[in-house]
N, C-alpha and C positions, 0 to 999 in steps of 0.2 A: 608155651601155653599158660604162662602165668596170668593170674587174674589182674585186671586193671581197675583202679578205683579213681573216682573224681575227687578233687580237693574240696573239702568243706570248710566251714567257718572255724571249726576247732583246729583243723590243720593250719589254716592261715594264721591263727593267733600264736601257734607254736613257731612258725617260720620267722616271725618278726621282720617283715618286709617293709614296714612303714618307715621310710627314711625322712631326713629333715626336709628334703626338697621333693615333694610329692609330684609325680608326673603322670600317674595313672592308677589303675586298679587291677587286681589279680584276676585273670581269666581262668575259669574252670568249666570246660565244655561250653555251653551256651550261657553260663551265668557269670556275673561279675561280683567279686568279693571285695575285701578291704583294700585300702590304699597301698601303693608301692612307690618307693622313691629312693633317692640316693642320699648319702650322708654329706655333711659339710666336708668331712675329711676326704671324700672322694674327689673333690674339685681339683686339688693339686696333683692327684694321681692320674690325671688326664682322662679324657672321654672321647667317644666317637659316636656319631649318629649316621647310620647307613641305610639306604633304601632307594629304590628307583623313583623316578619322577612320578608324583601323584600318590606316593605311599603314605604321606602324612608327616614328612620331616619338618615342614614349616610350622605345623601345629605343635609338634613336639618341641621345637626350638622356642616357640612362644611360651609354652607351659614351663619349661625349665627356667627360662630367663625371668618369667613372671614370679616364680618362687624365689629366685635370687633377689629380685627387687623387693619382694615382701620381707626378706630376711636382712635387708640393709639396716645398719651399716656393717653387719657381720660379713656379708657377702656383697660382691659387686660384679657387674658384667661389662665387657667390652665386646661389642657385637659388630661384625662386618657383614652387611647385607648386600649381596651381589645382585639380587633380583628386585630390590625395592619393595619387598612384600611385608616386612615385619612391622613397619609403622602402621599401616592401614589394614594389614591382614589380608592382602590380595590372595585369592585362591581359597580362603576360608569362607565358609557359608554358615551363618551370616558373616559378612565381612567386618571383622573387628581385629585390631592389632594392638601394639604397645601404646599407641596414643589413647586407647580406651582404658588403660590401666588406671585405677584410682590414684596412684602415686606418680602419674606421668609428669605433672608440673613441678614436682619436688624431687623426684628420685630418678628421672630419666632426662638425658640431654641428647637432642637429635642434631646430627650434622649431615648436610647434603650439598653436593656441588650445585644443584639447581637453585638453592637458596643462598649461594655465595657464602656459606658458612664453613667451607672446607678448603681453606687457603693455606698454603705453606710458602712464606716469603723466601725469596732467594737469599736474602741477607742472613737467614737463619741456618743455611746449609753450609756446614764446614766440611773440609775434605774427608774427614773420617766417616761422615754420614754417607759418602758415596758407595761404601761397601753395602749398605742397606738397600740403596736404590739399584745398584748394578752388581749383582753377585759375581759377574765375570770380569770385573775391572781388574787390571793388573797393578803390580806394585809400582811400575814405572809411571803409570797414569796417576796414581795416588801421589807419588812424589812430585810430579809436575803440578798437580792441583795444590799441594801444600806450598810450593814455591810461589804460585800465583796468589794464594791467600795471604802469605806473608808480605808480598810486595803490594798488593792492591787492597787488602783489607776485606771487610764484609761484603762489598759489592764486587768481589773478584769474578763472579760468574758473568755479570753484565759487561764489565770492562774487557774481559778476555773474549767474549762473544763479539763485541764491537771491533776489537783489534783483529780478530779472525775474519770477520766479514769484510773488513777494510783491506787488509794486507795478507790474508791467508795465514798459513802456519808461521810465516816470518813475523807477523804482527804479534803473535803470542810469544814467540821465541825472544823478542826484544825485552820482555818483562822477566825472563829467566835465562839461565845458561843452558836450557834444554834446546838442542838443535834437531832432535829426531822428528822428522816430519810425520812418521807413522804414529808415534806416541801422541803428538799434538792433535793430529787428525782424529784419532780414536777417542781421545778425551772430549774434544769439541763436539763430535758426533753424539756422544752420550748426553752432554749438557743440552744440546739442541733438542733432545727428545722430551725435555721437561715442558709440559704444556703451559703457555703463558696465562691461560685462564685459571689454572690451579696453582701456578708458581709465579706470582707477580713479584716485581722488584720492591719488596717491603720487608719490614722487620717483624711482622706478625705471623704466627703459626698457630693454627687451631690445635695442633698436637699438644702445645703447652696447656691449653684449656682442658684437653682430654685428661692429661696427667693429673691436673688439680682436681677435676671432678671425680675421677676414679678413686683418688686418695681419700676423698670425703664420702665415699659410698654412693656416688651418683653413677648409675649405669649409663654408658655412652653407646648410642646407636649410630654407627657410621654407615650411611647409605651411599654406596659407590656404584649404584646402577646408572646406566646412561653415559658412562665415560669409557674410554678405550681400556683394553685389558692391561696395556702397559702402564697407564695412569693408575688403574686399580692396584697393580702390583706395587708401584711406588708408594702410594698412600697407605696401603695395608701394612707393608713391611716397616715403613718408618714409624707409623703410629704404634704398632705392636711392640717394636723394639724400644721405643722411647718409654712406654709404660713399664715394660718388663725390666729395662735397665734401671728405672726409678726404684722398683722393688728391690733389685739386687744391690743398688748403692745404699739404700736405707738399711738393708740387712748387714752390710759391711761396715757402714759408718755410724749408724745410730740405731742399734738393735732395739732399744726400748721404744723408739718411735715406730720402728718397723712392725712391732707387735700390735700397734694400734691400727695398722692398715687393714682394710677388709680383704678377705680371701677373694682372689680375682679369678674369673673364668673368661677366657677369650674364645668367643664363638667365631669360627672361621668356616664360612660356606665355600663351596668349590675347593675343598682342602686338597684334592688331588693335584691341583695346578701348582701348589706350593710345596707338596711333600712327595712328589714323584721322584723316584730314584734316578730317573733319566735326566732331571734338570739339576742345576746347581743348588746347593743347600741354602735355605733361607733361614731367617730368624725363628720360624715356627718349628723347624727341626731342633734347634737349640732349646727352645722352650719345652718341647715334649721330652727331651732327653735329660735336661739339667736344671730346670727351674722349679721343680716340685718343692725343694727346700725353702724357696722364697715365697711359697703359697700362691704361686701363679700356675693356673691350669689352662689347658687347651681343650676345646671341644671341636674336633675335626668332623665337619658335616660334608658328606659327599655321596653321590649316587654310584661312584666308581671306587670302592674300597681297594680293589686289586691294584690300583695305581699308587697306593700309599707305600712309602718305604717300609719294608718289613721291620727294620729296627725301630722305627717310630710307632708302627702299628702294635708292636709288642709292649709298648709303654702305655697304651690306652687301657687302663684297668677297668673302666666302665664303658660298656658298649650297648647301644640301643639299636637293635637290628630289625629293620622293617622289611616289607615285601621286596624281594630281589629276584628277578627272573633270569638275568644274564648268568649263564652257567659259570663263567670265569669268576665273577664276583662272588657267587654263592660258594664256590670251592674255596676261594681265598678266605672268606669269613668263617666257614665251618672248620677249615683245617688250621686256622691260626687263632681261634678263640676257644678257651677252655670250656668244656661242657657242651659244645655244639657239634661234636664229631659225627653225630647221627641225625642232625637236624636239617639236612639239605632240603628234603621235601617240605618240611614245615615252613622254612624260610620262603620257599617258592609259593606256598599256598596261603600265606598271611593275608588278611583282608586289610583294607585301608584303615589306618589308625591303630592296627595291632602291631605288636613288637615282641621280641625276646630281649630281656634285660639281664646282663651279667655285670655285677659291680663288686669286684674283689677289693678288699678281703671280706666285706660284709655279706655279700650274696655270692655264694660259691656254686651256683647252678643257674641254668637258663630259666628265667621266670617269664611265663607268658603274661603279657599285660595288654590292657586296653588303654591307650593314652587318652587322658581327659581332653574333651573338646574345649578349646580355649574360650569360645563364647559362653559355654556352660559354666566354666570356672568364673568368668566375670559376673555372670548372673548370680552365682551362689556367694561370691565374695562380698563381704559387707563394704558399704561405701566408706570412704575415708573421712573422718571428722577433722577438719583443719582448725577448728576452734574459732571460726569467723563469726562476727555478730550477725544476727538475722537481718536480712535486707528489708527495708520499709516497703509497705504495700504500694503498688503503682498508683492507686487512687489518692493515697496520702501525699505522694511525691507530686502528683499533678496539682493537687490542691495548694501545696506549698509554693509551687512555681507560679501559679496564678496570683497568689498573695504578693509574691515578690515583684511581679510585673504590674501590680496595681489593679488587676481585674478582680471582679467579685466572683467568688466561687458559685457554681450552680448548685442550688440546694435540691 
């Protein structure tokens, strides 16, 4: 029978909830108070965004990454967009996405299979990268791939495929001392799954471009919608591992240069497909568990949090929890997130765009927030001044063109 009080402006000022990356405002009953966000230090401590379809996750992703872009080159993002919604803001009303951000042309790079900007040349794939593509690959298959690479060079995949198509496993065996039909068949089956549209016979890889851009503070939006899940898995894992390994190598080999790198947040939609304990471990599990010291963070976005490995879920120190109606997911969230033990009903009753935020160690309780509507953020944000000279008036340009062509201007 204790008395309950609503939070006021004075309470808000004491709580100190305004982080470096503002994503919303504090809710108190029907009112909205000051800004709420997460700190820069929260990025490598890992994050998660959870909520059923239609709860507002896309808008929340846009807001967080927009703040990261605003804070460049201190922070940078690598975003994997599975539904193709973040560029144009599909599902957001009015429809506005990252292409509408004032810094889109200078601080964002967009890659899409539809625009042929997401190619990974077969000549860039060395045997050790096969672990990234195929988590279930065996040591015998890797050893066979290494022998083929040593014998055939950078175009080992093409030549081994040609030999296999011509003479079967015996054609591949001629290049190595491997005679096991089972090993050869298994490796060639994996290599044949690489789509020729995304993996052409060349020495170019967009992944190298992503690594360079991220290192310079340019957020990379990788749109993997419209391709098979198998191809999505290949591209996502290879890109994320290449960028994460770059940070790790810099930390190990050139610490002073590593300190100049922006703090990185990798946004992974459909995270349950990569972090499910029932599937083989991917690079994203390693990032969540071991990459915080390299200033590499993971933002796991999913409508099915109950399918995320508990060991990984425990490492997500910042959680944005939106409307979740499925009982299994609600139980998983409330039982495995500090300060949410008695929030089952509240999580179920959240409105679209509302969320509970926990961000340890800065925010040690569940904060009810209203996530800022991304189009409203764009309207309020000042336009970026690129320092370009003022364009001449159209009438002056037309007058000058007529002079050059010998026509008399009309007075």
